[in-house]
All heavy atoms as TSV, in Angstrom:
chain	resi	resn	atom	element	x	y	z
A	1	MET	N	N	55.597	61.334	37.222
A	1	MET	CA	C	54.460	61.738	36.439
A	1	MET	C	C	53.985	60.580	35.574
A	1	MET	O	O	54.762	59.744	35.151
A	1	MET	CB	C	54.837	62.911	35.534
A	1	MET	CG	C	55.052	64.192	36.278
A	1	MET	SD	S	53.490	64.532	36.981
A	1	MET	CE	C	53.718	65.745	38.114
A	2	GLY	N	N	52.701	60.579	35.336
A	2	GLY	CA	C	52.129	59.557	34.488
A	2	GLY	C	C	51.783	58.262	35.189
A	2	GLY	O	O	51.404	57.295	34.546
A	3	SER	N	N	51.931	58.239	36.516
A	3	SER	CA	C	51.600	57.010	37.236
A	3	SER	C	C	50.566	57.280	38.323
A	3	SER	O	O	50.355	58.425	38.726
A	3	SER	CB	C	52.861	56.416	37.871
A	3	SER	OG	O	53.285	57.215	38.948
A	4	ALA	N	N	49.959	56.232	38.802
A	4	ALA	CA	C	48.924	56.373	39.830
A	4	ALA	C	C	49.505	56.876	41.146
A	4	ALA	O	O	48.800	57.488	41.948
A	4	ALA	CB	C	48.238	55.034	40.052
A	5	GLY	N	N	50.794	56.676	41.378
A	5	GLY	CA	C	51.425	57.119	42.617
A	5	GLY	C	C	51.897	58.557	42.605
A	5	GLY	O	O	52.314	59.079	43.635
A	6	ALA	N	N	51.840	59.209	41.467
A	6	ALA	CA	C	52.307	60.595	41.364
A	6	ALA	C	C	51.289	61.553	41.976
A	6	ALA	O	O	50.098	61.285	42.002
A	6	ALA	CB	C	52.544	60.964	39.907
A	7	THR	N	N	51.794	62.677	42.478
A	7	THR	CA	C	50.945	63.686	43.100
A	7	THR	C	C	51.205	65.045	42.473
A	7	THR	O	O	52.349	65.404	42.221
A	7	THR	CB	C	51.219	63.770	44.613
A	7	THR	OG1	O	50.928	62.503	45.202
A	7	THR	CG2	C	50.374	64.823	45.281
A	8	ILE	N	N	50.139	65.786	42.249
A	8	ILE	CA	C	50.236	67.173	41.801
A	8	ILE	C	C	49.475	68.032	42.794
A	8	ILE	O	O	48.310	67.780	43.078
A	8	ILE	CB	C	49.641	67.374	40.391
A	8	ILE	CG1	C	50.456	66.608	39.357
A	8	ILE	CG2	C	49.580	68.858	40.038
A	8	ILE	CD1	C	49.897	66.675	37.947
A	9	PHE	N	N	50.150	69.044	43.349
A	9	PHE	CA	C	49.514	70.033	44.197
A	9	PHE	C	C	49.213	71.255	43.331
A	9	PHE	O	O	50.099	71.748	42.640
A	9	PHE	CB	C	50.428	70.470	45.345
A	9	PHE	CG	C	50.801	69.360	46.286
A	9	PHE	CD1	C	52.128	69.090	46.572
A	9	PHE	CD2	C	49.829	68.589	46.909
A	9	PHE	CE1	C	52.483	68.092	47.453
A	9	PHE	CE2	C	50.174	67.583	47.790
A	9	PHE	CZ	C	51.504	67.331	48.058
A	10	ALA	N	N	47.993	71.736	43.371
A	10	ALA	CA	C	47.607	72.888	42.558
A	10	ALA	C	C	46.975	73.957	43.442
A	10	ALA	O	O	46.400	73.662	44.482
A	10	ALA	CB	C	46.626	72.467	41.476
A	11	SER	N	N	47.112	75.203	43.004
A	11	SER	CA	C	46.408	76.342	43.599
A	11	SER	C	C	45.779	77.095	42.440
A	11	SER	O	O	46.479	77.493	41.511
A	11	SER	CB	C	47.381	77.265	44.323
A	11	SER	OG	O	47.988	76.621	45.407
A	12	SER	N	N	44.464	77.270	42.494
A	12	SER	CA	C	43.811	77.945	41.371
A	12	SER	C	C	42.402	78.362	41.758
A	12	SER	O	O	41.856	77.921	42.769
A	12	SER	CB	C	43.737	77.011	40.164
A	12	SER	OG	O	42.873	75.926	40.450
A	13	SER	N	N	41.839	79.193	40.918
A	13	SER	CA	C	40.431	79.545	41.090
A	13	SER	C	C	39.583	78.317	40.754
A	13	SER	O	O	40.046	77.384	40.090
A	13	SER	CB	C	40.053	80.693	40.159
A	13	SER	OG	O	40.093	80.267	38.808
A	14	LEU	N	N	38.358	78.320	41.210
A	14	LEU	CA	C	37.478	77.189	40.911
A	14	LEU	C	C	37.217	77.048	39.420
A	14	LEU	O	O	37.094	75.930	38.906
A	14	LEU	CB	C	36.157	77.335	41.671
A	14	LEU	CG	C	36.262	77.160	43.187
A	14	LEU	CD1	C	34.905	77.408	43.848
A	14	LEU	CD2	C	36.788	75.789	43.544
A	15	ILE	N	N	37.169	78.167	38.714
A	15	ILE	CA	C	36.953	78.121	37.256
A	15	ILE	C	C	38.143	77.449	36.567
A	15	ILE	O	O	37.972	76.536	35.755
A	15	ILE	CB	C	36.708	79.532	36.693
A	15	ILE	CG1	C	35.392	80.076	37.240
A	15	ILE	CG2	C	36.716	79.511	35.175
A	15	ILE	CD1	C	35.165	81.552	36.946
A	16	ALA	N	N	39.353	77.893	36.906
A	16	ALA	CA	C	40.559	77.298	36.309
A	16	ALA	C	C	40.693	75.833	36.703
A	16	ALA	O	O	41.089	74.992	35.891
A	16	ALA	CB	C	41.796	78.074	36.732
A	17	TRP	N	N	40.344	75.517	37.943
A	17	TRP	CA	C	40.412	74.127	38.402
A	17	TRP	C	C	39.454	73.239	37.595
A	17	TRP	O	O	39.822	72.149	37.172
A	17	TRP	CB	C	40.098	74.049	39.887
A	17	TRP	CG	C	40.076	72.649	40.420
A	17	TRP	CD1	C	38.994	71.954	40.835
A	17	TRP	CD2	C	41.190	71.772	40.577
A	17	TRP	NE1	N	39.359	70.696	41.240
A	17	TRP	CE2	C	40.704	70.555	41.095
A	17	TRP	CE3	C	42.550	71.890	40.319
A	17	TRP	CZ2	C	41.521	69.473	41.371
A	17	TRP	CZ3	C	43.367	70.806	40.589
A	17	TRP	CH2	C	42.859	69.624	41.113
A	18	GLY	N	N	38.255	73.721	37.377
A	18	GLY	CA	C	37.277	72.970	36.593
A	18	GLY	C	C	37.740	72.718	35.174
A	18	GLY	O	O	37.457	71.668	34.596
A	19	GLN	N	N	38.476	73.666	34.613
A	19	GLN	CA	C	38.956	73.524	33.239
A	19	GLN	C	C	40.172	72.607	33.123
A	19	GLN	O	O	40.421	72.035	32.069
A	19	GLN	CB	C	39.314	74.899	32.668
A	19	GLN	CG	C	38.118	75.805	32.502
A	19	GLN	CD	C	38.517	77.227	32.124
A	19	GLN	OE1	O	39.676	77.624	32.253
A	19	GLN	NE2	N	37.541	78.005	31.670
A	20	SER	N	N	40.936	72.457	34.200
A	20	SER	CA	C	42.200	71.718	34.097
A	20	SER	C	C	42.256	70.421	34.903
A	20	SER	O	O	43.184	69.634	34.726
A	20	SER	CB	C	43.358	72.617	34.526
A	20	SER	OG	O	43.169	73.033	35.868
A	21	GLU	N	N	41.294	70.167	35.747
A	21	GLU	CA	C	41.353	68.995	36.623
A	21	GLU	C	C	41.470	67.683	35.850
A	21	GLU	O	O	42.290	66.823	36.183
A	21	GLU	CB	C	40.132	68.956	37.545
A	21	GLU	CG	C	40.172	67.802	38.521
A	21	GLU	CD	C	38.961	67.778	39.432
A	21	GLU	OE1	O	37.979	68.507	39.176
A	21	GLU	OE2	O	39.007	67.011	40.398
A	22	SER	N	N	40.676	67.506	34.801
A	22	SER	CA	C	40.713	66.232	34.059
A	22	SER	C	C	42.076	66.015	33.397
A	22	SER	O	O	42.581	64.892	33.368
A	22	SER	CB	C	39.597	66.171	33.027
A	22	SER	OG	O	39.746	67.187	32.075
A	23	LEU	N	N	42.693	67.058	32.882
A	23	LEU	CA	C	44.025	66.938	32.283
A	23	LEU	C	C	45.054	66.575	33.349
A	23	LEU	O	O	45.884	65.679	33.147
A	23	LEU	CB	C	44.428	68.242	31.595
A	23	LEU	CG	C	45.870	68.289	31.081
A	23	LEU	CD1	C	46.083	67.239	29.996
A	23	LEU	CD2	C	46.216	69.669	30.585
A	24	LEU	N	N	44.989	67.240	34.500
A	24	LEU	CA	C	45.944	66.951	35.569
A	24	LEU	C	C	45.794	65.523	36.080
A	24	LEU	O	O	46.791	64.874	36.409
A	24	LEU	CB	C	45.767	67.948	36.714
A	24	LEU	CG	C	46.137	69.400	36.404
A	24	LEU	CD1	C	45.771	70.312	37.562
A	24	LEU	CD2	C	47.614	69.518	36.063
A	25	GLN	N	N	44.585	65.016	36.124
A	25	GLN	CA	C	44.366	63.642	36.579
A	25	GLN	C	C	44.931	62.611	35.608
A	25	GLN	O	O	45.221	61.488	36.003
A	25	GLN	CB	C	42.887	63.398	36.842
A	25	GLN	CG	C	42.421	64.096	38.099
A	25	GLN	CD	C	40.943	63.891	38.375
A	25	GLN	OE1	O	40.181	63.534	37.476
A	25	GLN	NE2	N	40.541	64.127	39.613
A	26	LYS	N	N	45.101	62.978	34.360
A	26	LYS	CA	C	45.746	62.084	33.403
A	26	LYS	C	C	47.247	62.002	33.664
A	26	LYS	O	O	47.896	61.023	33.318
A	26	LYS	CB	C	45.499	62.556	31.972
A	26	LYS	CG	C	44.059	62.395	31.543
A	26	LYS	CD	C	43.847	62.946	30.152
A	26	LYS	CE	C	42.357	62.872	29.791
A	26	LYS	NZ	N	42.088	63.488	28.487
A	27	LEU	N	N	47.797	63.055	34.275
A	27	LEU	CA	C	49.235	63.106	34.547
A	27	LEU	C	C	49.621	62.476	35.873
A	27	LEU	O	O	50.753	62.032	36.050
A	27	LEU	CB	C	49.718	64.565	34.531
A	27	LEU	CG	C	49.551	65.315	33.219
A	27	LEU	CD1	C	49.927	66.770	33.394
A	27	LEU	CD2	C	50.404	64.660	32.133
A	28	ALA	N	N	48.696	62.452	36.824
A	28	ALA	CA	C	49.012	61.937	38.154
A	28	ALA	C	C	47.767	61.327	38.776
A	28	ALA	O	O	46.656	61.789	38.544
A	28	ALA	CB	C	49.549	63.057	39.035
A	29	GLY	N	N	47.978	60.317	39.613
A	29	GLY	CA	C	46.856	59.655	40.261
A	29	GLY	C	C	46.263	60.440	41.414
A	29	GLY	O	O	45.115	60.243	41.784
A	30	ASN	N	N	47.040	61.325	42.001
A	30	ASN	CA	C	46.576	62.109	43.133
A	30	ASN	C	C	46.730	63.593	42.805
A	30	ASN	O	O	47.848	64.100	42.748
A	30	ASN	CB	C	47.379	61.749	44.390
A	30	ASN	CG	C	46.884	62.457	45.617
A	30	ASN	OD1	O	45.751	62.912	45.665
A	30	ASN	ND2	N	47.737	62.557	46.612
A	31	VAL	N	N	45.632	64.263	42.580
A	31	VAL	CA	C	45.640	65.691	42.232
A	31	VAL	C	C	44.782	66.423	43.244
A	31	VAL	O	O	43.643	66.038	43.486
A	31	VAL	CB	C	45.086	65.918	40.805
A	31	VAL	CG1	C	45.084	67.387	40.452
A	31	VAL	CG2	C	45.882	65.127	39.790
A	32	ALA	N	N	45.349	67.465	43.847
A	32	ALA	CA	C	44.613	68.208	44.872
A	32	ALA	C	C	44.723	69.706	44.629
A	32	ALA	O	O	45.808	70.225	44.378
A	32	ALA	CB	C	45.161	67.876	46.244
A	33	ASN	N	N	43.586	70.375	44.703
A	33	ASN	CA	C	43.560	71.831	44.606
A	33	ASN	C	C	43.519	72.380	46.027
A	33	ASN	O	O	42.635	72.046	46.799
A	33	ASN	CB	C	42.341	72.307	43.820
A	33	ASN	CG	C	42.347	73.804	43.610
A	33	ASN	OD1	O	43.324	74.484	43.895
A	33	ASN	ND2	N	41.255	74.322	43.096
A	34	HIS	N	N	44.467	73.224	46.362
A	34	HIS	CA	C	44.583	73.765	47.713
A	34	HIS	C	C	43.999	75.165	47.836
A	34	HIS	O	O	44.336	75.901	48.755
A	34	HIS	CB	C	46.044	73.733	48.165
A	34	HIS	CG	C	46.546	72.341	48.354
A	34	HIS	ND1	N	46.315	71.614	49.482
A	34	HIS	CD2	C	47.226	71.511	47.524
A	34	HIS	CE1	C	46.845	70.413	49.371
A	34	HIS	NE2	N	47.398	70.329	48.181
A	35	GLY	N	N	43.155	75.528	46.922
A	35	GLY	CA	C	42.455	76.802	47.026
A	35	GLY	C	C	43.027	77.877	46.131
A	35	GLY	O	O	43.911	77.639	45.319
A	36	GLU	N	N	42.506	79.069	46.299
A	36	GLU	CA	C	42.866	80.173	45.409
A	36	GLU	C	C	44.117	80.927	45.827
A	36	GLU	O	O	44.658	81.694	45.045
A	36	GLU	CB	C	41.682	81.130	45.295
A	36	GLU	CG	C	40.491	80.487	44.601
A	36	GLU	CD	C	39.381	81.475	44.284
A	36	GLU	OE1	O	39.594	82.689	44.410
A	36	GLU	OE2	O	38.304	81.007	43.900
A	37	GLN	N	N	44.580	80.735	47.051
A	37	GLN	CA	C	45.795	81.422	47.490
A	37	GLN	C	C	46.977	80.912	46.669
A	37	GLN	O	O	47.219	79.701	46.594
A	37	GLN	CB	C	46.034	81.184	48.971
A	37	GLN	CG	C	47.205	81.971	49.517
A	37	GLN	CD	C	47.355	81.781	51.021
A	37	GLN	OE1	O	46.529	81.150	51.657
A	37	GLN	NE2	N	48.406	82.337	51.570
A	38	VAL	N	N	47.711	81.834	46.069
A	38	VAL	CA	C	48.777	81.470	45.126
A	38	VAL	C	C	49.828	80.563	45.758
A	38	VAL	O	O	50.299	79.618	45.131
A	38	VAL	CB	C	49.445	82.753	44.573
A	38	VAL	CG1	C	50.646	82.418	43.725
A	38	VAL	CG2	C	48.442	83.567	43.789
A	39	SER	N	N	50.161	80.796	47.007
A	39	SER	CA	C	51.244	80.051	47.649
A	39	SER	C	C	50.809	78.728	48.276
A	39	SER	O	O	51.643	77.995	48.799
A	39	SER	CB	C	51.886	80.918	48.731
A	39	SER	OG	O	50.928	81.225	49.735
A	40	ALA	N	N	49.546	78.383	48.242
A	40	ALA	CA	C	49.046	77.210	48.966
A	40	ALA	C	C	49.673	75.899	48.482
A	40	ALA	O	O	50.103	75.080	49.292
A	40	ALA	CB	C	47.528	77.131	48.869
A	41	ALA	N	N	49.728	75.677	47.182
A	41	ALA	CA	C	50.290	74.425	46.665
A	41	ALA	C	C	51.788	74.342	46.945
A	41	ALA	O	O	52.286	73.303	47.378
A	41	ALA	CB	C	50.024	74.297	45.170
A	42	ALA	N	N	52.500	75.435	46.728
A	42	ALA	CA	C	53.943	75.434	46.979
A	42	ALA	C	C	54.239	75.227	48.461
A	42	ALA	O	O	55.167	74.496	48.819
A	42	ALA	CB	C	54.560	76.743	46.490
A	43	SER	N	N	53.448	75.833	49.327
A	43	SER	CA	C	53.640	75.672	50.770
A	43	SER	C	C	53.386	74.239	51.202
A	43	SER	O	O	54.116	73.681	52.025
A	43	SER	CB	C	52.715	76.611	51.542
A	43	SER	OG	O	53.024	77.951	51.245
A	44	THR	N	N	52.372	73.623	50.645
A	44	THR	CA	C	52.071	72.224	50.957
A	44	THR	C	C	53.215	71.326	50.506
A	44	THR	O	O	53.655	70.436	51.244
A	44	THR	CB	C	50.759	71.791	50.287
A	44	THR	OG1	O	49.719	72.632	50.751
A	44	THR	CG2	C	50.426	70.350	50.585
A	45	ASP	N	N	53.721	71.557	49.315
A	45	ASP	CA	C	54.830	70.766	48.792
A	45	ASP	C	C	56.073	70.949	49.656
A	45	ASP	O	O	56.736	69.976	50.026
A	45	ASP	CB	C	55.115	71.164	47.347
A	45	ASP	CG	C	56.123	70.250	46.679
A	45	ASP	OD1	O	56.124	69.042	46.975
A	45	ASP	OD2	O	56.899	70.748	45.838
A	46	LEU	N	N	56.396	72.182	50.008
A	46	LEU	CA	C	57.573	72.462	50.830
A	46	LEU	C	C	57.445	71.833	52.213
A	46	LEU	O	O	58.402	71.275	52.750
A	46	LEU	CB	C	57.788	73.965	50.954
A	46	LEU	CG	C	59.040	74.400	51.687
A	46	LEU	CD1	C	60.286	73.824	51.033
A	46	LEU	CD2	C	59.117	75.911	51.728
A	47	THR	N	N	56.252	71.871	52.781
A	47	THR	CA	C	56.021	71.257	54.083
A	47	THR	C	C	56.254	69.753	54.019
A	47	THR	O	O	56.916	69.174	54.888
A	47	THR	CB	C	54.583	71.540	54.555
A	47	THR	OG1	O	54.390	72.949	54.604
A	47	THR	CG2	C	54.314	70.949	55.909
A	48	PHE	N	N	55.734	69.118	52.998
A	48	PHE	CA	C	55.924	67.678	52.823
A	48	PHE	C	C	57.404	67.344	52.649
A	48	PHE	O	O	57.918	66.403	53.267
A	48	PHE	CB	C	55.121	67.170	51.625
A	48	PHE	CG	C	55.432	65.755	51.267
A	48	PHE	CD1	C	54.959	64.710	52.049
A	48	PHE	CD2	C	56.213	65.464	50.166
A	48	PHE	CE1	C	55.261	63.388	51.732
A	48	PHE	CE2	C	56.526	64.152	49.844
A	48	PHE	CZ	C	56.043	63.113	50.630
A	49	LEU	N	N	58.101	68.102	51.803
A	49	LEU	CA	C	59.520	67.836	51.562
A	49	LEU	C	C	60.360	68.064	52.810
A	49	LEU	O	O	61.309	67.314	53.078
A	49	LEU	CB	C	60.032	68.692	50.407
A	49	LEU	CG	C	59.483	68.306	49.038
A	49	LEU	CD1	C	59.943	69.309	47.986
A	49	LEU	CD2	C	59.884	66.892	48.658
A	50	ALA	N	N	60.038	69.083	53.602
A	50	ALA	CA	C	60.763	69.332	54.854
A	50	ALA	C	C	60.599	68.150	55.800
A	50	ALA	O	O	61.562	67.701	56.439
A	50	ALA	CB	C	60.256	70.616	55.506
A	51	TYR	N	N	59.392	67.631	55.897
A	51	TYR	CA	C	59.137	66.450	56.735
A	51	TYR	C	C	59.928	65.250	56.218
A	51	TYR	O	O	60.590	64.538	56.968
A	51	TYR	CB	C	57.637	66.145	56.758
A	51	TYR	CG	C	57.317	64.809	57.371
A	51	TYR	CD1	C	57.339	64.631	58.747
A	51	TYR	CD2	C	57.016	63.718	56.567
A	51	TYR	CE1	C	57.058	63.394	59.313
A	51	TYR	CE2	C	56.734	62.480	57.126
A	51	TYR	CZ	C	56.752	62.329	58.497
A	51	TYR	OH	O	56.490	61.113	59.041
A	52	LEU	N	N	59.863	65.020	54.915
A	52	LEU	CA	C	60.526	63.874	54.310
A	52	LEU	C	C	62.036	63.935	54.509
A	52	LEU	O	O	62.649	62.978	54.990
A	52	LEU	CB	C	60.197	63.812	52.813
A	52	LEU	CG	C	60.829	62.678	52.021
A	52	LEU	CD1	C	60.221	61.350	52.449
A	52	LEU	CD2	C	60.608	62.902	50.533
A	53	PHE	N	N	62.656	65.055	54.160
A	53	PHE	CA	C	64.106	65.155	54.270
A	53	PHE	C	C	64.560	65.233	55.721
A	53	PHE	O	O	65.646	64.767	56.054
A	53	PHE	CB	C	64.631	66.327	53.443
A	53	PHE	CG	C	64.542	66.051	51.964
A	53	PHE	CD1	C	63.776	66.850	51.149
A	53	PHE	CD2	C	65.198	64.978	51.399
A	53	PHE	CE1	C	63.671	66.589	49.789
A	53	PHE	CE2	C	65.105	64.698	50.041
A	53	PHE	CZ	C	64.337	65.517	49.233
A	54	GLY	N	N	63.722	65.785	56.590
A	54	GLY	CA	C	64.036	65.772	58.015
A	54	GLY	C	C	64.111	64.350	58.544
A	54	GLY	O	O	64.992	64.002	59.339
A	55	SER	N	N	63.205	63.498	58.093
A	55	SER	CA	C	63.238	62.098	58.534
A	55	SER	C	C	64.453	61.377	57.960
A	55	SER	O	O	65.042	60.526	58.626
A	55	SER	CB	C	61.947	61.380	58.155
A	55	SER	OG	O	61.787	61.301	56.764
A	56	TYR	N	N	64.859	61.729	56.737
A	56	TYR	CA	C	66.073	61.134	56.173
A	56	TYR	C	C	67.291	61.520	57.005
A	56	TYR	O	O	68.148	60.689	57.287
A	56	TYR	CB	C	66.305	61.598	54.726
A	56	TYR	CG	C	65.408	60.981	53.694
A	56	TYR	CD1	C	65.244	61.595	52.462
A	56	TYR	CD2	C	64.724	59.800	53.914
A	56	TYR	CE1	C	64.424	61.046	51.488
A	56	TYR	CE2	C	63.906	59.241	52.949
A	56	TYR	CZ	C	63.767	59.871	51.737
A	56	TYR	OH	O	62.961	59.329	50.771
A	57	ILE	N	N	67.381	62.788	57.373
A	57	ILE	CA	C	68.521	63.252	58.167
A	57	ILE	C	C	68.566	62.513	59.500
A	57	ILE	O	O	69.625	62.060	59.938
A	57	ILE	CB	C	68.456	64.776	58.372
A	57	ILE	CG1	C	68.722	65.483	57.038
A	57	ILE	CG2	C	69.448	65.238	59.432
A	57	ILE	CD1	C	68.423	66.967	57.057
A	58	GLY	N	N	67.412	62.360	60.143
A	58	GLY	CA	C	67.355	61.622	61.398
A	58	GLY	C	C	67.777	60.172	61.226
A	58	GLY	O	O	68.514	59.618	62.054
A	59	PHE	N	N	67.334	59.550	60.155
A	59	PHE	CA	C	67.693	58.157	59.892
A	59	PHE	C	C	69.198	58.009	59.687
A	59	PHE	O	O	69.838	57.140	60.296
A	59	PHE	CB	C	66.950	57.640	58.657
A	59	PHE	CG	C	67.424	56.291	58.204
A	59	PHE	CD1	C	67.037	55.146	58.880
A	59	PHE	CD2	C	68.251	56.173	57.096
A	59	PHE	CE1	C	67.483	53.892	58.467
A	59	PHE	CE2	C	68.695	54.930	56.675
A	59	PHE	CZ	C	68.314	53.787	57.363
A	60	PHE	N	N	69.790	58.856	58.856
A	60	PHE	CA	C	71.220	58.743	58.587
A	60	PHE	C	C	72.051	59.081	59.826
A	60	PHE	O	O	73.121	58.503	60.039
A	60	PHE	CB	C	71.626	59.611	57.396
A	60	PHE	CG	C	71.097	59.076	56.088
A	60	PHE	CD1	C	70.335	59.872	55.257
A	60	PHE	CD2	C	71.335	57.767	55.702
A	60	PHE	CE1	C	69.834	59.375	54.057
A	60	PHE	CE2	C	70.842	57.256	54.510
A	60	PHE	CZ	C	70.088	58.076	53.682
A	61	HIS	N	N	71.570	59.990	60.641
A	61	HIS	CA	C	72.255	60.299	61.888
A	61	HIS	C	C	72.230	59.077	62.808
A	61	HIS	O	O	73.247	58.716	63.416
A	61	HIS	CB	C	71.595	61.505	62.561
A	61	HIS	CG	C	72.314	61.976	63.772
A	61	HIS	ND1	N	71.670	62.205	64.952
A	61	HIS	CD2	C	73.616	62.244	63.987
A	61	HIS	CE1	C	72.553	62.601	65.857
A	61	HIS	NE2	N	73.730	62.629	65.294
A	62	ALA	N	N	71.085	58.415	62.903
A	62	ALA	CA	C	70.977	57.212	63.729
A	62	ALA	C	C	71.896	56.103	63.211
A	62	ALA	O	O	72.551	55.411	64.002
A	62	ALA	CB	C	69.528	56.738	63.761
A	63	VAL	N	N	71.968	55.946	61.904
A	63	VAL	CA	C	72.852	54.933	61.316
A	63	VAL	C	C	74.305	55.230	61.684
A	63	VAL	O	O	75.061	54.327	62.055
A	63	VAL	CB	C	72.678	54.872	59.784
A	63	VAL	CG1	C	73.790	54.060	59.127
A	63	VAL	CG2	C	71.321	54.294	59.438
A	64	ARG	N	N	74.685	56.488	61.604
A	64	ARG	CA	C	76.069	56.871	61.933
A	64	ARG	C	C	76.380	56.585	63.396
A	64	ARG	O	O	77.465	56.092	63.724
A	64	ARG	CB	C	76.300	58.353	61.607
A	64	ARG	CG	C	77.698	58.805	61.841
A	64	ARG	CD	C	78.662	58.104	60.887
A	64	ARG	NE	N	79.998	58.573	61.153
A	64	ARG	CZ	C	81.065	57.795	61.211
A	64	ARG	NH1	N	80.955	56.502	60.978
A	64	ARG	NH2	N	82.233	58.286	61.473
A	65	ILE	N	N	75.452	56.878	64.281
A	65	ILE	CA	C	75.660	56.585	65.705
A	65	ILE	C	C	75.846	55.090	65.914
A	65	ILE	O	O	76.759	54.657	66.628
A	65	ILE	CB	C	74.475	57.111	66.546
A	65	ILE	CG1	C	74.485	58.637	66.570
A	65	ILE	CG2	C	74.518	56.550	67.963
A	65	ILE	CD1	C	73.233	59.250	67.168
A	66	LEU	N	N	74.990	54.289	65.273
A	66	LEU	CA	C	75.115	52.836	65.412
A	66	LEU	C	C	76.432	52.321	64.830
A	66	LEU	O	O	77.040	51.403	65.383
A	66	LEU	CB	C	73.928	52.141	64.759
A	66	LEU	CG	C	72.588	52.356	65.471
A	66	LEU	CD1	C	71.454	51.739	64.662
A	66	LEU	CD2	C	72.626	51.786	66.871
A	67	GLU	N	N	76.881	52.922	63.722
A	67	GLU	CA	C	78.176	52.534	63.161
A	67	GLU	C	C	79.294	52.803	64.155
A	67	GLU	O	O	80.174	51.968	64.361
A	67	GLU	CB	C	78.453	53.301	61.870
A	67	GLU	CG	C	77.652	52.847	60.686
A	67	GLU	CD	C	77.897	53.695	59.455
A	67	GLU	OE1	O	78.450	54.816	59.561
A	67	GLU	OE2	O	77.510	53.235	58.369
A	68	LEU	N	N	79.267	53.963	64.786
A	68	LEU	CA	C	80.309	54.305	65.756
A	68	LEU	C	C	80.260	53.372	66.965
A	68	LEU	O	O	81.297	52.939	67.463
A	68	LEU	CB	C	80.160	55.758	66.207
A	68	LEU	CG	C	80.484	56.806	65.146
A	68	LEU	CD1	C	80.120	58.189	65.635
A	68	LEU	CD2	C	81.955	56.737	64.774
A	69	LEU	N	N	79.073	53.058	67.451
A	69	LEU	CA	C	78.951	52.161	68.590
A	69	LEU	C	C	79.437	50.763	68.248
A	69	LEU	O	O	80.084	50.101	69.056
A	69	LEU	CB	C	77.505	52.105	69.081
A	69	LEU	CG	C	76.988	53.374	69.739
A	69	LEU	CD1	C	75.504	53.237	70.060
A	69	LEU	CD2	C	77.780	53.699	70.987
A	70	THR	N	N	79.146	50.307	67.046
A	70	THR	CA	C	79.595	48.984	66.616
A	70	THR	C	C	81.106	48.948	66.539
A	70	THR	O	O	81.739	47.986	66.975
A	70	THR	CB	C	78.976	48.611	65.260
A	70	THR	OG1	O	77.564	48.628	65.401
A	70	THR	CG2	C	79.415	47.232	64.810
A	71	LEU	N	N	81.731	49.994	66.005
A	71	LEU	CA	C	83.182	50.046	65.934
A	71	LEU	C	C	83.785	50.034	67.319
A	71	LEU	O	O	84.772	49.340	67.573
A	71	LEU	CB	C	83.650	51.285	65.149
A	71	LEU	CG	C	83.368	51.270	63.646
A	71	LEU	CD1	C	83.762	52.600	63.032
A	71	LEU	CD2	C	84.125	50.135	62.988
A	72	GLN	N	N	83.222	50.793	68.238
A	72	GLN	CA	C	83.755	50.827	69.603
A	72	GLN	C	C	83.601	49.468	70.271
A	72	GLN	O	O	84.483	49.022	70.995
A	72	GLN	CB	C	83.059	51.902	70.422
A	72	GLN	CG	C	83.414	53.312	69.979
A	72	GLN	CD	C	82.597	54.370	70.695
A	72	GLN	OE1	O	81.748	54.070	71.523
A	72	GLN	NE2	N	82.864	55.616	70.365
A	73	ALA	N	N	82.500	48.794	70.045
A	73	ALA	CA	C	82.281	47.476	70.625
A	73	ALA	C	C	83.272	46.469	70.061
A	73	ALA	O	O	83.837	45.652	70.798
A	73	ALA	CB	C	80.858	47.008	70.380
A	74	ARG	N	N	83.552	46.520	68.787
A	74	ARG	CA	C	84.507	45.595	68.157
A	74	ARG	C	C	85.909	45.842	68.669
A	74	ARG	O	O	86.666	44.913	68.903
A	74	ARG	CB	C	84.461	45.731	66.639
A	74	ARG	CG	C	83.230	45.124	66.021
A	74	ARG	CD	C	83.262	45.243	64.516
A	74	ARG	NE	N	82.039	44.753	63.938
A	74	ARG	CZ	C	81.620	45.059	62.734
A	74	ARG	NH1	N	82.335	45.836	61.960
A	74	ARG	NH2	N	80.481	44.571	62.282
A	75	GLU	N	N	86.267	47.124	68.826
A	75	GLU	CA	C	87.622	47.459	69.280
A	75	GLU	C	C	87.864	46.998	70.717
A	75	GLU	O	O	88.976	46.655	71.088
A	75	GLU	CB	C	87.852	48.962	69.172
A	75	GLU	CG	C	87.968	49.451	67.745
A	75	GLU	CD	C	88.003	50.962	67.639
A	75	GLU	OE1	O	87.949	51.651	68.667
A	75	GLU	OE2	O	88.074	51.456	66.498
A	76	SER	N	N	86.799	46.966	71.531
A	76	SER	CA	C	86.961	46.566	72.932
A	76	SER	C	C	86.792	45.052	73.110
A	76	SER	O	O	86.928	44.553	74.216
A	76	SER	CB	C	85.947	47.302	73.807
A	76	SER	OG	O	84.631	46.900	73.465
A	77	GLY	N	N	86.506	44.340	72.037
A	77	GLY	CA	C	86.371	42.897	72.102
A	77	GLY	C	C	84.971	42.416	72.411
A	77	GLY	O	O	84.741	41.223	72.561
A	78	ILE	N	N	84.004	43.323	72.538
A	78	ILE	CA	C	82.619	42.951	72.795
A	78	ILE	C	C	81.979	42.515	71.493
A	78	ILE	O	O	82.101	43.186	70.481
A	78	ILE	CB	C	81.842	44.108	73.429
A	78	ILE	CG1	C	82.472	44.503	74.757
A	78	ILE	CG2	C	80.363	43.738	73.626
A	78	ILE	CD1	C	81.888	45.767	75.348
A	79	ARG	N	N	81.255	41.419	71.513
A	79	ARG	CA	C	80.589	40.958	70.301
A	79	ARG	C	C	79.123	40.857	70.499
A	79	ARG	O	O	78.539	40.532	71.370
A	79	ARG	CB	C	81.151	39.631	69.844
A	79	ARG	CG	C	82.601	39.790	69.465
A	79	ARG	CD	C	83.032	38.594	68.630
A	79	ARG	NE	N	84.460	38.742	68.409
A	79	ARG	CZ	C	84.978	39.145	67.276
A	79	ARG	NH1	N	84.223	39.440	66.266
A	79	ARG	NH2	N	86.272	39.230	67.127
């Protein structure tokens, strides 16, 4: 928060958005209103986090596979 790289996802009526947008923009560089549906902002955030953490899991799994292959190669004398 407080930086140009921060993001705030909001869900609100157009009236509430008009009243709060300038304040939210002071807190984050990227502020987006996802409409009046109450769950829209939370769903967007959860979708982003699922993608992000899914990619982390894939990365760490790949690292572990490479670690195991490197150990097997070293044990067999392959360099």
